C-alpha positions as CSV (number, residue, x, y, z in Angstrom):
1,X,-60.4,60.4,142.6
2,X,-58.3,58.9,139.7
3,X,-58.7,60.7,136.3
4,X,-59.7,58.3,133.3
5,X,-57.1,58.2,130.4
6,X,-58.9,57.3,127.1
7,X,-56.5,55.3,124.7
8,X,-57.5,55.5,121.2
9,X,-56.0,53.1,118.5
10,X,-57.5,52.7,115.0
11,X,-57.1,49.7,113.1
12,X,-57.0,48.3,109.9
13,X,-55.9,44.9,109.7
14,X,-53.7,44.7,112.6
15,X,-55.1,41.2,114.1
16,X,-51.4,40.4,114.7
17,X,-50.7,43.6,116.3
18,X,-53.9,44.4,118.7
19,X,-52.7,41.8,121.2
20,X,-49.3,43.2,121.5
21,X,-50.3,47.1,121.1
22,X,-53.0,45.9,124.0
23,X,-49.9,43.5,126.4
24,X,-47.9,46.9,126.1
25,X,-50.5,49.2,126.9
26,X,-51.7,46.9,129.9
27,X,-47.9,47.0,131.2
28,X,-47.7,50.8,131.1
29,X,-50.5,51.1,133.3
30,X,-49.6,48.6,135.4
31,X,-46.2,50.3,136.4
32,X,-48.4,53.6,136.9
33,X,-49.9,51.4,139.8
34,X,-53.3,52.6,140.1
35,X,-52.7,56.4,139.7
36,X,-55.3,56.6,136.1
37,X,-57.9,54.7,135.0
38,X,-57.9,53.9,131.5
39,X,-60.3,52.6,128.6
40,X,-58.8,51.2,125.1
41,X,-61.0,52.5,122.5
42,X,-60.2,50.3,119.2
43,X,-61.3,51.4,116.0
44,X,-61.6,48.5,112.8
45,X,-61.5,50.6,110.0
46,X,-63.3,48.3,107.5
47,X,-60.4,45.2,108.5
48,X,-60.9,42.3,106.3
49,X,-59.1,39.8,108.4
50,X,-59.6,38.7,111.9
51,X,-58.8,41.6,113.6
52,X,-62.9,42.2,114.6
53,X,-62.8,38.6,116.3
54,X,-59.3,39.7,117.9
55,X,-61.0,42.4,119.1
56,X,-64.1,40.9,120.5
57,X,-62.0,38.2,122.4
58,X,-60.5,41.1,124.4
59,X,-63.4,42.6,124.8
60,X,-65.1,39.6,126.5
61,X,-62.3,38.9,128.4
62,X,-61.2,43.0,129.8
63,X,-64.4,45.5,130.1
64,X,-61.8,48.0,129.7
65,X,-61.4,46.9,126.0
66,X,-63.7,49.1,123.8
67,X,-63.9,48.9,119.8
68,X,-66.0,50.3,116.9
69,X,-66.4,48.6,113.7
70,X,-66.8,50.6,110.4
71,X,-68.8,49.2,108.4
72,X,-66.1,49.7,105.7
73,X,-62.8,51.6,105.6
74,X,-63.2,55.2,106.2
75,X,-59.6,56.0,106.8
76,X,-57.2,56.8,109.2
77,X,-58.1,59.9,110.2
78,X,-61.8,59.3,110.4
79,X,-61.3,56.4,112.5
80,X,-59.4,58.7,114.6
81,X,-62.0,61.3,114.8
82,X,-64.7,58.7,115.6
83,X,-62.4,57.6,118.8
84,X,-62.3,60.8,120.1
85,X,-66.1,61.2,119.4
86,X,-66.5,58.5,121.9
87,X,-63.7,58.8,124.5
88,X,-64.8,59.3,128.2
89,X,-61.7,60.0,129.3
90,X,-60.3,63.6,131.2
91,X,-57.7,63.0,128.3
92,X,-56.9,60.9,125.3
93,X,-53.9,59.3,124.0
94,X,-53.8,58.5,120.6
95,X,-51.4,55.8,119.5
96,X,-51.0,53.4,116.4
97,X,-51.6,49.9,116.2
98,X,-48.7,48.7,114.6
99,X,-46.2,49.5,117.2
100,X,-44.3,52.5,116.0
101,X,-45.4,54.7,118.4
102,X,-43.4,53.7,122.0
103,X,-46.3,53.0,124.5
104,X,-44.0,53.3,126.9
105,X,-43.7,57.2,126.6
106,X,-47.5,57.3,127.7
107,X,-46.4,58.1,131.3
108,X,-44.0,61.2,130.1
109,X,-47.0,62.3,128.1
110,X,-49.4,62.2,131.0
111,X,-46.5,64.2,133.2
112,X,-46.4,66.7,130.6
113,X,-50.3,66.9,130.8
114,X,-50.2,67.2,134.3
115,X,-47.8,69.9,134.3
116,X,-50.5,72.0,132.3
117,X,-50.3,71.0,129.2
118,X,-53.5,71.0,127.0
119,X,-52.0,69.2,124.2
120,X,-48.7,66.9,124.4
121,X,-47.4,65.8,120.9
122,X,-45.0,63.3,119.9
123,X,-42.3,64.4,117.6
124,X,-40.8,61.8,115.2
125,X,-36.8,62.4,115.1
126,X,-35.9,58.8,113.6
127,X,-38.1,56.3,111.8
128,X,-36.5,53.1,111.3
129,X,-36.6,51.4,107.9
130,X,-37.7,54.4,106.7
131,X,-36.4,55.5,103.1
132,X,-34.9,58.1,101.5
133,X,-37.4,59.5,99.0
134,X,-40.0,59.5,102.1
135,X,-37.6,61.9,104.2
136,X,-37.1,63.9,101.7
137,X,-41.0,64.0,100.9
138,X,-41.8,64.9,104.3
139,X,-39.5,67.3,104.9
140,X,-40.5,69.2,101.2
141,X,-44.5,68.5,102.8
142,X,-43.9,70.3,106.3
143,X,-41.7,73.0,104.6
144,X,-44.3,73.7,101.6
145,X,-47.1,73.9,104.4
146,X,-45.7,76.1,106.7
147,X,-44.8,78.8,103.9
148,X,-48.5,78.8,102.5
149,X,-50.6,77.5,105.5
150,X,-52.9,79.5,107.5
151,X,-52.2,77.2,110.3
152,X,-48.5,76.1,111.3
153,X,-48.0,72.3,111.4
154,X,-45.1,71.0,113.9
155,X,-42.6,69.8,111.2
156,X,-42.5,65.6,111.8
157,X,-45.5,66.0,114.6
158,X,-47.3,62.7,114.6
159,X,-50.9,61.6,115.5
160,X,-48.9,60.1,118.6
161,X,-50.3,62.7,121.3
162,X,-52.0,63.3,124.2
163,X,-55.3,65.9,124.2
164,X,-57.2,67.4,127.5
165,X,-60.9,67.2,127.7
166,X,-61.2,70.9,126.5
167,X,-59.4,69.7,123.7
168,X,-61.6,67.1,123.0
169,X,-65.1,69.0,123.7
170,X,-63.5,72.0,121.0
171,X,-62.4,69.0,118.7
172,X,-65.8,67.3,118.4
173,X,-67.3,70.5,117.2
174,X,-65.4,70.3,113.5
175,X,-67.7,69.2,111.0
176,X,-65.2,68.5,108.2
177,X,-65.7,65.2,106.2
178,X,-62.1,65.8,104.5
179,X,-59.8,66.1,107.5
180,X,-56.4,66.0,108.6
181,X,-56.6,65.3,112.5
182,X,-53.1,66.7,113.1
183,X,-54.0,69.6,111.6
184,X,-56.7,70.2,113.3
185,X,-55.6,70.0,116.5
186,X,-52.7,72.6,115.7
187,X,-55.7,75.1,113.9
188,X,-57.3,74.6,117.7
189,X,-54.4,76.6,119.4
190,X,-54.2,75.7,123.6
191,X,-50.7,75.1,125.1
192,X,-48.4,72.6,123.4
193,X,-45.5,70.4,125.1
194,X,-43.5,68.1,123.1
195,X,-42.2,64.7,123.5
196,X,-39.2,63.6,120.9
197,X,-39.4,60.1,120.0
198,X,-37.4,57.0,117.5
199,X,-40.4,55.3,115.4
200,X,-39.9,51.9,116.0
201,X,-40.0,49.4,113.1
202,X,-43.3,47.9,112.4
203,X,-43.8,44.5,114.3
204,X,-46.1,42.5,112.1
205,X,-47.9,42.6,108.7
206,X,-47.6,45.6,106.1
207,X,-48.5,49.1,106.6
208,X,-51.8,49.6,104.9
209,X,-51.3,53.7,104.8
210,X,-49.8,53.5,101.3
211,X,-48.0,56.2,99.5
212,X,-50.6,57.0,97.4
213,X,-53.2,57.5,100.9
214,X,-50.5,59.7,102.7
215,X,-50.3,62.1,98.9
216,X,-54.2,62.0,98.8
217,X,-53.8,63.1,102.7
218,X,-51.0,65.8,101.8
219,X,-53.5,67.1,98.8
220,X,-56.4,67.4,101.5
221,X,-53.9,69.1,104.0
222,X,-52.9,71.7,101.8
223,X,-57.0,72.3,100.5
224,X,-58.4,72.5,103.9
225,X,-55.2,74.3,106.0
226,X,-54.7,77.2,103.4
227,X,-56.2,79.4,100.7
228,X,-52.8,79.9,99.1
229,X,-53.9,77.6,95.8
230,X,-56.7,80.1,95.4
231,X,-55.3,83.0,95.7
232,X,-52.1,81.6,93.2
233,X,-53.7,82.3,89.8
234,X,-54.6,86.1,91.1
235,X,-51.0,86.6,91.9
236,X,-50.2,85.0,88.7
237,X,-52.5,87.2,86.7
238,X,-51.1,90.3,88.6
239,X,-47.5,89.6,87.5
240,X,-48.7,89.0,84.1
241,X,-50.7,91.8,83.4
242,X,-48.0,93.9,85.4
243,X,-44.8,92.4,83.0
244,X,-47.1,92.7,79.7
245,X,-48.5,96.3,80.5
246,X,-44.9,97.5,80.9
247,X,-43.9,95.2,77.5
248,X,-47.0,96.9,75.8
249,X,-46.3,100.5,76.9
250,X,-42.3,99.9,76.1
251,X,-43.7,99.0,72.3
252,X,-46.3,101.9,72.3
253,X,-43.8,104.6,73.0
254,X,-41.1,103.0,71.0
255,X,-42.9,102.3,68.0
256,X,-45.7,104.9,67.5
257,X,-44.4,107.9,69.4
258,X,-40.4,107.7,69.1
259,X,-40.7,106.1,65.3
260,X,-38.8,102.7,66.2
261,X,-35.5,104.6,66.8
262,X,-33.8,101.6,68.5
263,X,-34.9,99.2,65.1
264,X,-37.1,96.7,67.0
265,X,-39.5,96.2,63.9
266,X,-42.1,94.7,66.2
267,X,-44.6,93.5,64.1
268,X,-48.5,93.5,64.3
269,X,-48.5,90.0,65.6
270,X,-46.1,90.9,67.9
271,X,-48.0,93.2,69.6
272,X,-51.6,91.3,69.4
273,X,-49.3,88.5,71.7
274,X,-48.9,91.1,74.2
275,X,-52.1,92.1,74.4
276,X,-53.6,89.0,74.3
277,X,-51.0,88.5,77.4
278,X,-52.2,91.2,79.1
279,X,-55.9,89.9,79.0
280,X,-54.8,86.5,80.0
281,X,-53.9,88.6,83.5
282,X,-56.7,90.1,83.9
283,X,-58.4,87.0,83.6
284,X,-56.3,85.5,85.9
285,X,-56.9,88.3,88.1
286,X,-60.8,88.1,88.2
287,X,-60.1,84.6,88.9
288,X,-58.2,85.5,91.9
289,X,-60.8,87.4,92.8
290,X,-63.1,85.0,92.7
291,X,-61.1,82.5,94.7
292,X,-61.5,84.9,97.7
293,X,-65.2,84.5,97.7
294,X,-64.6,80.7,97.6
295,X,-62.2,81.4,100.2
296,X,-64.8,82.7,102.6
297,X,-67.4,80.4,101.2
298,X,-65.1,77.3,102.0
299,X,-64.4,79.0,105.3
300,X,-68.3,79.3,106.1
301,X,-68.9,75.4,105.0
302,X,-66.1,74.1,106.9
303,X,-68.2,75.3,110.2
304,X,-65.2,75.7,112.4
305,X,-65.5,77.6,115.9
306,X,-65.3,81.3,115.5
307,X,-63.2,81.5,118.6
308,X,-61.7,78.8,121.0
309,X,-62.0,79.5,125.0
310,X,-59.1,78.0,127.0
311,X,-60.6,79.1,130.3
312,X,-63.1,81.5,132.0
313,X,-63.0,83.6,135.2
314,X,-65.8,85.3,136.8
315,X,-67.6,85.3,133.4
316,X,-71.1,83.2,133.4
């Protein structure tokens, strides 16, 4: 029996690109020659152009085309999540509507899935038209995230990826409102494989996923994937308290026990400054302890599953 592949495409003001990506995907599955059934799920993320009319025409013409229409722009991450929630396939492939993700690689994703990979990740090795600033920021983001994050994120890993049905079922248990989809999928674990590709230039229109939106996403990723920002105040407090404690002990011994043999003449104001610095360190340590409790609350409120089962044997 042929397996069903769900193609998930979030779209915001992509009326010119929607017919092109639809045609590309149709051509790909014609080349596979009926080995797999497929459905194409478009998520219209509050478009202000005529994207919904284009989708309506495609859906009337081809029953494999489905779409969700959001009441407003909720963002790409939520749109992708909605597509995953509504997918019926044995596997789902997420791909951008702007044709920067090469649809002709879909058979390669399916091959790696058939060989046992639960998640096949498209890793971008080159992005045509990408500026130097964006490259540097992207490199810095992945370096920082893998330094402070509790979950290792694949450098240059994209949303262009295939996920197995078991991964879809586990992903649908997440309840976070502020999310980065690829980060949640990396957190799930499972068996991964990779496909490296060079991203094409955008075919039509301008990207609506602006630098500001990307910065917000990066900040959300730091908050959702790491407790380091919470712990930092505690680490800083420990450093300040240790430094000021050593300095205060030195001043006390040098001035009051040894009667200032180094002629440093510490004034009362200097001693007061050291005491204040020490107390500031204590306050920051207390904030760090509070942050640990907040971190535990954050874990519970996120309501992530406690553990993930990849398979079972002889267990009811």
